[in-house]
C-alpha positions in Angstrom: 74.2 -61.7 16.5 75.9 -58.8 15.3 73.8 -58.5 12.0 70.2 -58.6 14.2 70.3 -55.0 15.0 70.8 -54.1 11.4 68.3 -56.1 10.2 65.8 -55.0 12.8 66.7 -51.3 11.9 65.9 -51.8 8.4 62.8 -53.6 9.0 61.7 -50.5 11.0 62.6 -48.1 8.7 60.6 -49.8 6.0 57.6 -49.8 8.2 58.3 -46.1 8.5 58.0 -45.5 5.0 54.9 -47.7 4.3 53.3 -45.6 7.0 54.2 -42.3 5.2 53.1 -43.7 1.9 49.8 -44.7 3.5 49.2 -41.4 5.2 50.1 -39.5 1.6 47.5 -41.6 -0.5 44.9 -40.9 2.4 45.5 -37.1 2.0 45.3 -37.4 -1.9 41.8 -39.1 -1.6 40.6 -36.8 0.7 41.6 -34.1 -1.8 40.2 -35.4 -4.4 36.7 -35.4 -2.4 37.1 -32.1 -1.4 37.4 -30.9 -5.2 33.7 -32.2 -5.9 31.3 -29.1 -6.3 28.6 -30.8 -4.1 30.9 -31.5 -1.2 31.2 -27.7 -0.5 34.8 -28.4 0.8 38.2 -27.0 0.1 41.1 -29.0 -1.5 43.4 -30.2 1.5 47.1 -29.4 0.6 49.2 -32.5 0.5 51.3 -32.8 3.3 55.2 -32.7 3.2 56.7 -35.4 3.8 60.3 -35.8 4.3 61.8 -38.1 1.5 64.0 -40.3 3.9 63.9 -41.0 7.7 66.9 -41.8 9.8 67.3 -45.3 10.8 67.0 -46.0 14.1 67.5 -48.7 16.7 65.2 -51.1 17.6 64.1 -50.0 20.6 62.8 -46.6 18.4 61.3 -48.5 15.8 58.6 -50.4 18.0 57.3 -47.0 19.0 56.9 -45.5 15.6 54.9 -48.6 14.5 52.6 -48.0 17.4 52.5 -44.1 16.3 51.7 -45.0 12.8 48.7 -47.0 14.3 47.6 -44.5 16.5 47.7 -41.5 13.5 45.7 -43.9 11.4 42.9 -44.2 14.2 43.2 -40.3 15.1 41.0 -38.0 12.8 43.4 -35.5 10.9 42.7 -31.7 10.6 41.5 -32.4 7.0 39.1 -34.8 8.1 37.7 -32.5 10.7 37.3 -30.1 7.8 35.8 -32.4 5.5 33.3 -33.3 8.2 32.5 -29.7 9.3 32.1 -28.3 5.6 29.7 -31.4 4.9 27.8 -30.6 8.0 27.3 -27.0 7.4 26.4 -27.4 3.9 23.6 -29.9 5.0 22.1 -27.2 7.4 23.2 -29.0 10.7 25.1 -27.6 13.0 26.4 -28.5 16.7 23.4 -30.0 19.0 21.4 -30.2 16.1 20.4 -33.7 14.1 21.5 -34.0 10.6 18.4 -34.0 8.2 17.3 -36.9 6.5 18.7 -37.3 3.1 17.5 -39.6 0.6 20.4 -40.4 -2.1 19.8 -40.0 -5.9 19.2 -43.5 -7.4 22.6 -45.0 -8.9 23.2 -44.7 -12.7 22.7 -48.5 -13.1 18.9 -48.4 -11.7 16.3 -49.2 -14.1 13.7 -46.1 -15.1 10.6 -46.3 -13.7 7.6 -44.7 -15.6 5.7 -42.2 -13.5 1.7 -43.2 -13.4 -0.4 -41.2 -15.8 -3.0 -38.8 -14.8 -6.3 -40.9 -13.9 -8.1 -38.2 -16.4 -5.9 -39.0 -19.0 -6.1 -42.9 -18.3 -10.4 -42.6 -19.0 -11.1 -43.3 -22.4 -12.6 -40.1 -24.5 -15.8 -41.6 -25.1 -16.6 -42.7 -21.6 -15.5 -39.1 -20.5 -18.0 -37.5 -22.9 -20.7 -40.3 -22.0 -20.2 -39.5 -18.2 -20.3 -35.7 -19.1 -23.6 -35.9 -20.8 -25.0 -38.4 -18.5 -24.6 -35.9 -15.4 -26.1 -33.3 -17.2 -29.0 -35.2 -18.5 -29.6 -36.3 -14.7 -29.7 -32.7 -13.6 -32.2 -31.8 -16.2 -34.6 -34.9 -15.6 -34.4 -34.0 -11.8 -35.2 -30.1 -12.7 -37.9 -31.3 -14.7 -39.1 -33.7 -12.4 -39.5 -31.3 -9.6 -41.0 -28.4 -12.0 -43.6 -31.4 -12.9 -44.1 -31.8 -9.2 -44.5 -28.0 -8.6 -47.0 -27.6 -11.6 -49.0 -30.8 -10.2 -49.3 -29.5 -7.0 -50.9 -26.1 -8.5 -52.3 -27.4 -11.5 -55.7 -25.3 -11.1 -53.8 -22.1 -11.3 -51.6 -23.0 -13.7 -54.2 -24.1 -16.1 -56.5 -21.0 -15.5 -53.4 -18.6 -16.5 -52.9 -20.6 -19.6 -56.3 -20.3 -20.7 -56.0 -16.7 -19.8 -53.0 -16.4 -22.0 -55.3 -18.0 -25.0 -58.1 -15.8 -24.5 -55.7 -12.6 -24.5 -54.0 -13.6 -27.6 -57.7 -14.0 -29.0 -59.2 -10.9 -27.8 -55.9 -8.5 -27.7 -56.4 -7.5 -31.5 -59.9 -6.0 -30.6 -58.2 -4.1 -27.8 -55.8 -2.5 -30.0 -58.4 -2.0 -32.9 -60.1 0.0 -30.4 -57.4 2.2 -29.1 -56.6 2.9 -32.4 -60.3 4.2 -32.8 -59.6 6.6 -29.9 -60.8 4.5 -26.7 -58.8 4.9 -23.7 -56.8 1.5 -23.0 -58.7 0.8 -19.9 -62.2 1.5 -21.4 -61.2 -0.7 -24.5 -59.9 -3.3 -22.3 -63.1 -3.5 -20.3 -65.3 -3.3 -23.3 -63.3 -6.2 -24.9 -63.3 -8.3 -21.8 -67.0 -7.9 -21.0 -68.1 -8.6 -24.9 -66.1 -11.8 -24.6 -67.2 -13.1 -21.3 -71.0 -12.4 -22.3 -70.5 -14.3 -25.4 -69.0 -17.1 -23.7 -71.3 -17.6 -21.1 -74.2 -17.1 -23.8 -72.3 -19.9 -25.7 -72.6 -22.1 -22.4 -75.9 -21.3 -21.3 -77.1 -22.4 -25.0 -75.4 -25.5 -24.8 -76.9 -26.4 -21.4 -80.5 -25.1 -22.6 -80.3 -27.5 -25.7 -79.0 -30.6 -23.5 -81.5 -30.1 -20.9 -84.3 -29.4 -23.5 -83.6 -32.6 -25.4 -82.6 -34.8 -22.6 -86.3 -36.5 -22.6 -86.3 -37.0 -26.2 -82.5 -38.2 -26.1 -83.1 -40.7 -23.5 -86.6 -42.3 -25.2 -84.6 -42.6 -28.4 -81.7 -44.2 -26.9 -84.3 -46.7 -25.1 -85.6 -47.5 -28.5 -82.1 -47.8 -30.0 -81.4 -50.5 -27.4 -84.5 -52.2 -28.4 -83.6 -52.4 -32.2 -80.1 -53.3 -31.2 -81.2 -56.0 -29.1 -83.7 -57.4 -32.2 -80.6 -56.9 -34.6 -78.3 -59.3 -32.3 -81.3 -61.8 -31.8 -81.4 -61.9 -35.8 -77.7 -61.8 -36.9 -75.6 -64.5 -37.6 -74.0 -64.2 -34.2 -76.2 -66.6 -33.0 -77.0 -64.1 -29.7 -80.0 -65.5 -27.7 -82.5 -63.7 -25.5 -81.1 -65.3 -22.4 -77.8 -64.0 -23.0 -78.6 -60.7 -23.5 -81.1 -60.7 -20.3 -78.0 -62.0 -18.6 -75.6 -59.1 -19.8 -78.6 -56.5 -18.7 -78.6 -58.4 -15.2 -74.9 -58.1 -14.6 -74.8 -54.6 -15.6 -77.4 -54.3 -12.9 -76.0 -56.2 -10.1 -72.7 -54.3 -10.9 -74.3 -50.8 -10.3 -76.2 -52.1 -7.5 -72.9 -53.5 -5.7 -70.8 -50.1 -6.7 -73.5 -47.7 -5.2 -70.7 -46.2 -2.7 -68.2 -46.0 -5.4 -71.1 -44.3 -7.6 -72.0 -41.7 -4.7 -68.1 -41.2 -4.0 -67.7 -40.3 -7.6 -70.8 -37.8 -7.6 -69.3 -36.1 -4.7 -65.9 -35.9 -6.5 -68.0 -34.4 -9.3 -69.3 -31.9 -7.2 -65.7 -31.0 -5.9 -64.3 -30.9 -9.9 -67.3 -28.3 -10.5 -66.4 -26.0 -7.8 -62.6 -26.3 -9.2 -63.6 -25.3 -12.4 -65.5 -22.2 -11.2 -62.5 -21.3 -9.3 -60.5 -21.8 -12.3 -62.7 -19.8 -14.4 -62.8 -16.8 -12.0 -59.0 -16.8 -12.2 -59.1 -16.9 -15.8 -61.4 -14.2 -16.3 -59.3 -11.8 -13.6 -56.2 -13.1 -15.4 -57.2 -12.3 -18.5 -58.6 -8.7 -17.6 -55.2 -7.9 -16.3 -53.4 -9.2 -19.1 -55.5 -7.2 -21.5 -54.7 -3.9 -19.9 -50.9 -4.3 -18.5 -49.8 -6.8 -20.3 -46.3 -4.9 -21.8 -45.7 -3.8 -17.9 -46.1 -7.5 -16.9 -43.5 -8.4 -19.8 -41.2 -5.6 -18.7 -41.1 -6.6 -15.2 -40.4 -10.2 -16.4 -37.6 -9.0 -18.2 -36.1 -7.6 -15.1 -36.0 -11.1 -13.4 -33.6 -12.3 -16.2 -29.9 -12.1 -15.9 -28.5 -9.0 -17.4 -26.3 -11.3 -20.1 -29.4 -13.0 -21.5 -31.9 -10.2 -21.1 -31.6 -9.1 -25.0 -31.8 -12.5 -26.4 -35.2 -13.1 -24.1 -36.2 -9.6 -25.0 -36.2 -10.6 -28.7 -37.5 -14.3 -27.8 -40.7 -12.8 -26.2 -42.7 -11.2 -28.9 -42.1 -13.9 -31.4 -43.2 -16.5 -29.2 -46.4 -14.1 -28.6 -46.6 -14.0 -32.1 -46.7 -17.8 -32.5 -49.2 -18.3 -29.6 -51.5 -15.6 -31.3 -51.5 -17.4 -34.7 -51.9 -20.5 -33.2 -54.8 -19.6 -30.9 -56.7 -17.4 -34.1 -55.7 -20.5 -36.7 -57.5 -22.9 -34.3 -60.5 -21.1 -33.5 -61.1 -20.2 -37.1 -60.5 -24.2 -38.1 -62.7 -25.2 -35.0 -65.6 -22.9 -35.9 -65.3 -24.3 -39.5 -65.5 -27.8 -38.2 -68.4 -27.2 -35.8 -70.7 -25.1 -38.2 -70.1 -27.7 -41.1 -70.6 -31.1 -39.2 -73.4 -29.3 -37.1 -75.3 -28.3 -40.6 -74.8 -32.4 -41.4 -76.0 -33.7 -38.3 -79.0 -31.1 -38.3 -80.0 -31.9 -42.1 -79.7 -35.8 -41.0 -82.3 -35.1 -38.2 -79.9 -36.2 -35.4 -81.0 -34.7 -32.0 -79.1 -32.2 -30.0 -77.2 -30.8 -33.4 -76.0 -27.4 -31.6 -74.7 -29.4 -28.3 -72.8 -31.8 -30.4 -71.5 -28.8 -32.8 -70.2 -26.6 -29.4 -68.7 -30.1 -28.5 -66.9 -30.4 -31.7 -65.8 -26.6 -31.4 -64.5 -27.2 -28.0 -62.7 -30.6 -28.8 -61.0 -29.1 -31.7 -58.6 -27.5 -29.6 -57.3 -30.8 -29.0 -55.3 -31.4 -32.2 -55.9 -35.2 -33.7 -57.4 -36.6 -30.5 -59.9 -33.9 -30.1 -61.5 -34.4 -33.8 -61.9 -38.2 -33.3 -63.5 -38.0 -30.2 -66.0 -35.5 -31.4 -66.5 -37.3 -34.4 -67.3 -40.6 -32.6 -69.6 -39.1 -30.2 -71.8 -37.5 -33.0 -71.8 -40.9 -34.6 -72.6 -42.9 -31.4 -75.5 -40.5 -30.9 -76.8 -41.1 -34.5 -76.5 -44.6 -34.2 -78.4 -44.9 -31.2 -81.2 -42.2 -32.3 -81.6 -42.6 -35.8 -80.4 -46.0 -36.7 -77.2 -47.6 -38.9 -77.7 -45.6 -42.2 -77.9 -42.4 -40.4 -74.9 -43.0 -38.1 -72.8 -43.8 -41.5 -73.9 -40.8 -43.3 -72.9 -38.5 -40.0 -69.3 -40.5 -40.2 -69.2 -39.8 -43.7 -69.7 -36.1 -43.0 -67.4 -36.0 -40.3 -64.6 -37.6 -42.1 -65.1 -35.4 -45.2 -65.0 -32.0 -43.1 -61.6 -33.3 -41.0 -60.1 -34.2 -44.1 -60.7 -30.8 -45.8 -59.6 -29.2 -42.4 -56.3 -31.1 -42.0 -55.0 -30.7 -45.7 -56.2 -27.3 -46.9 -57.5 -25.0 -44.0 -54.8 -25.7 -41.5 -52.0 -25.1 -43.9 -53.6 -22.1 -45.4 -54.9 -20.7 -42.2 -51.9 -21.6 -39.7 -49.2 -21.3 -42.6 -45.8 -21.0 -41.4 -46.3 -19.5 -37.9 -47.1 -23.0 -36.2 -44.2 -25.5 -38.0 -44.5 -28.5 -35.6 -44.2 -32.1 -37.1 -47.1 -34.3 -36.8 -45.0 -37.0 -34.7 -44.1 -34.2 -32.3 -47.8 -33.3 -32.0 -49.1 -36.9 -31.0 -46.1 -37.3 -28.6 -46.8 -33.7 -27.0 -50.5 -34.3 -26.6 -50.1 -37.9 -25.2 -47.4 -36.6 -22.7 -49.8 -33.6 -21.9 -52.9 -36.0 -21.4 -50.8 -38.0 -19.0 -49.4 -35.2 -16.8 -52.4 -32.9 -16.9 -55.7 -34.6 -18.2 -57.7 -32.8 -21.0 -55.8 -29.3 -19.9 -52.3 -30.8 -20.3 -53.5 -32.2 -23.8 -55.1 -28.7 -24.9 -51.8 -26.8 -23.6 -49.2 -29.3 -25.1 -49.2 -28.4 -29.0 -48.9 -24.5 -28.3 -46.2 -25.1 -25.8 -44.2 -27.0 -27.9 -44.9 -24.4 -31.0 -43.7 -21.5 -28.8 -40.7 -23.5 -27.6 -39.8 -24.4 -31.4 -39.9 -20.7 -32.0 -37.8 -19.4 -28.9 -35.3 -22.1 -29.1 -34.7 -21.6 -33.3 -34.4 -17.6 -32.2 -31.7 -18.1 -29.7 -29.9 -20.7 -31.8 -29.8 -17.8 -34.7 -29.0 -15.3 -32.3 -26.2 -17.4 -30.8 -24.6 -18.1 -34.2 -25.0 -14.4 -35.0 -23.0 -13.3 -32.2 -20.2 -16.1 -32.7 -19.6 -15.0 -36.2 -19.6 -11.2 -35.0 -17.0 -11.7 -32.2 -15.0 -13.7 -34.7 -15.1 -11.2 -37.3 -11.8 -9.3 -37.4 -12.4 -5.3 -36.7 -12.9 -3.0 -39.7 -9.8 -0.7 -40.1 -10.7 2.9 -38.7 -10.4 5.1 -41.9 -7.3 7.4 -41.8 -8.4 11.0 -41.8 -7.6 12.5 -44.9 -6.0 16.3 -44.2 -7.9 18.9 -46.1 -5.5 20.8 -48.5 -6.5 24.0 -50.7 -6.1 23.2 -54.4 -3.4 24.7 -56.1 -4.1 28.0 -57.7 -4.2 27.8 -61.3 -1.5 29.3 -63.5 -2.0 32.5 -64.9 -2.3 32.8 -68.7 0.5 33.7 -70.8 0.2 36.5 -73.4 0.1 34.1 -76.1 -3.3 32.3 -74.3 -4.9 35.6 -74.1 
């Protein structure tokens, strides 16, 4: 029994040393954590622990074990300093909640690639197609709105375009009279009055010829129908008289059943006549002001253009006007030649209404390609009905011959390089103009395409020239050379004298 107190004392001493070592280890660990830069805390100095504690009796060793457990549960000053430093570094203070912090992923976590930009994910071809597509949609919408506006005021637009054509035809006369010494107003008045009188007399002559030959034409039409009926009865098509009478009866019944439609068509014809007279008056007034004040009107239009594009538009305008003038003059000359020669052929073949048919040929010549076909077909039909098949064939030969000479000789020589439009563009523009604006649209289509071609070519050339000028390096400024007086000549030596 005398050895038990010694054993208990040794056990208590061992437990005390173990507790001291645990405290040392904990202080060292906290010191290493404090040395990390992110922690923001200073290193905690190691506690000085005595190397050896005295041996105490059993009664004293038991409280020592409890004291070790209590010290392990109670925070030390180093712990308090570490926790306070961390709190102050994170911006949290007493009475304030600690902010949320998302820790960085550990080193062993797999790398996750970032999602690409949606614009970069779309293929290049699709992006280009989309860019072109929405621009085409905007352009198509703008053109559709423009066409709707033009259709709403079609009478005004056609009258103004006719005034432009007449102005392009009469402007050289005004300039010539001004060079002769007449004032601008008087030159404009003389030219306009003379031009309108000539056109009025021409229209009156056509109407007079039609009314004068109307009875003769109707008699010859009836005779031609009877001759056609006899030819069908004797033809190899085995047409009987009953079938011809049935066709005539059906035609008469159709006219009788559609009397209301014919009456409404007549009323519409009256409305169209009123619109035509209104358009003629508008064209006359517009022509008068364009002849007198055309340059000032053009300057006013230029002021509506943005300043950045004003120089380009100012250069494109005169070129467009020259193209339009060349087209109108060339078309008038070609149409006049067609009308004269085809009219002479019709006259010598004794076809009635030669003069009115010549006027129709002249007017329809302003519709490229299509107008010549329509006017020539009209002349052939009149010759067929009034004079027979042989005369109609001869008229067809005359029309084809004159039109071939016009297409291959006159137009290239007269129009030249002023109006350079491909035949396919002519056909498509005439068809589109006819669908949009009827006969007036067909007349306007080709000169509009020619003017647009000239303007676009000039603007493209101007843009290319400006790009080259901006890309060229600036020329170096010449270095001024100071004026130096020439050195005086040396005096001659006595030997040279």
